N, C-alpha and C positions, 0 to 999 in steps of 0.2 A: 741619486741612485745609479745613474749611468757611470759616474766616476768610481763608485764602489765596485761595480761589476768589472769595469776595466782593470782596476787594481787586482781584483781576485783572479782574473784570467792571467794577468801578467805574473802573478805569484804562483800560477799553476794550481790554484785552488778550484778552478772551474775549467772545463774543456771548451765550453761554448758561452759566449757573452749573450744572455737573453735580451739585452737592450739594443743589440746591434740592429740598425735600421729603423729603430723607433723614432718617431718625430717628436720634438718638443711641443708640448701643448701651448696654444696661444695664450698669452697673458694679457689681461686688460691693462692698458697703459694708464697709469695714474699721474697725479700732479707732482709726485716726488716729495722732497722735503719742503716744508712750509717756508716760503720766502718772507723775510722780514720786511716790514713797512717802515716808513719814517716815524710813524707814531710808536711803533715797537721800539725803535732806537731811542726815542725820547724817554720812554718808560724805563728802559734799561739804564740810561744815563742818570735818571733821577734816583734810582735805587743804588747804583754803583758809580759814584762820582770819581773824577780824576784823583789819584792817590790811593785807590784800592786795586788789589791784584785782579779782581774781577773785571775792572775797567780795562786793565792792560790786556786781558784775555780777548775781550770783545773788540778792542781797537786794533789789535794785531790782525784779527780775522777780517775786520771791515776794511782796513787800509793797506793790506797786502794782497788780499784775495786768495791766500793760501788755504789748502785743505788742512784739516786739523792735524794730520800726521806730519805735515811740513811745518805748521804753525808752532807745534811744541818743540821743534828742533831749532828754529831760527833764533839767532842770538848775536851778540856783539862781534863774534868771530866771523860772521858772514857779511859784515858791513865795512865797506871801504869808501871813504870820501862821500859818505851819505847815501851810498847805494848798496843794497843787499843783493847778494848773488847766491843762489841756492839751487842745487839739483833736486828736482821734484821726486818725491817718494813713489807716486803712482806710476811714473814712467820708468821705474827702476834706474833712475839717475841718467836717463838718456836725454832728458830735456832740462835745460838750465833756464831759470827765470832770473831776470835782472830788474830789481824793484827799488826805485828811489824811495827813501824814507820821507814820507810827506810831513810837513810841519805839524799837522794835527796829531800824527802818530808820534812824532818826536817829543811833543809836549807831554803826552801820556807816558812815554818811556822815561823821560827825565824825572817825572813825578814818582814813577815806580809803584810798587816794588817789582823789580825784575831780578832774574838770576844771573849768575856769572857766565853761564854757557847758553842759557835760553831766556828769552824775554818772558815767556809764560812759565810760571812756577806756582806751586801750591803753598800750603802752610809751611812756614819755616824754610822757604826757598826750595822745597822738595820738587824735583822735576816730575813731569807727567809722562805717561805713555799715551798713545793715541786714544786708547779706550778709557783710561782713567780721566783724561781731560774731557772727553765727551760727557762722562757722567757728572763731573764737577761743573762743567759749563751749563749742563741741563739744570742742575740745582740752582745755579745763579740766575738762570732765566725764570725758573719757577718763583724764586724769591722776588723777582721784579714783576710778577703777575703774568709772565709769558709762559703759559703752560705747555704749549706744543712747539716750542722753538728749539732749534739745534744749531750747532756750529756750522753745519753745511748750509743752513739757510742764510748765514752771514755772507757766504760766498755768492749766493744768488743776488742779494741786494747790492753787493759790490759790483757784480757784472751789470746789473740793471742800471745803477748809477752811472757807470762808465759809458754804457751804450746810450743812455738818455743824454749824456753830455757830448755825444758825437763820436765815441770811439768806433773804429772800424773793426771788421772781422780780424784783420791781421794784428791790430793793436790789442784786441781782447785775447787772441791766442798768445801773444807775447806776455801779457800779464798773468793769465791763468794757466799757462802751460798746456793749452789745448793744441791739437793738430787737426788739419782739415778745416772744413767750414761749418759742419753741422751744428756743433754746440754754440759757437759764437753767433751764428746766424739766428738762433732762437732769440737772442737778446737784441741784435741789431734790427731784426725785422719788427719786433715788438716796439722798439723805440721809433723806427721809421713810421709805423702805423700811427703812433701818438702824434708825431710831428706833422704828418700829412693830414690827419684828421683836424688838428688845430688850425692848419693853414686853409683847409678846404671847407670848414664848417659853415662859414659865411655864405657859401654858394647855395646852401639850402634855402636861403631867403633872397628876396628880390630887392634888397636894400639899396642897391646902386641903380636900380631900374634899367638894367642892361637890355631888357626886352620889353615889349609893349605890354602894359598891364591890362587886364580885362576891364571892360567898361563897367561902371558902377550902376548904370541905369539902362533901361531898355532903349535900344537904338531904333529910332524911327526913320523912315525914308524921307528924303528931302522933299520940299514942296513941288519942285519941278518933276521929280520922278513919280510923285504920287498922282500927277496929272496924266 
């Protein structure tokens, strides 16, 4: 609404912008796009094995960490000596990501089918827009029994896997094209909590008897003291 009134004022359709000074309402923060689990990935793989275009779609998303708008653009022309270099769409080309093509993704791409200018293509090699790919990928997920999954959720599991395997904030930023520390820290902090909990969980029990255990029976005074 504010944008509409700003445009109307700039077009001299209004003398005064009635939204000027109005504060944006607080929005409840939700979990966002559903993050894929390893079980979800297995279900998708079972329905769409290597050699299907739907598997190419998912593996490009999983093993590059690209947003869907960049995922539908990446192709052979971006790869040199096994490394893909791409200016990210969301940053208006200001951020370049450099992504080695992992062996697991190379296997999927070699099996295809892929396009001449983009790895991700539809029927008869037809290229996708960001929106049309989102719809097609959603249909592929539903066919695999994943009713609420999306392309963006693939990016989440990719970041989670990287963080769980020890990726730093700087490394996550380099892969996913983020800036600052806020987004990457969400994943590294979660991974750190998992590692610390696994390491410290044994401290809840006295298995090593590092402190004196409580007596199992009533303690009686010695004979000398009782006299």
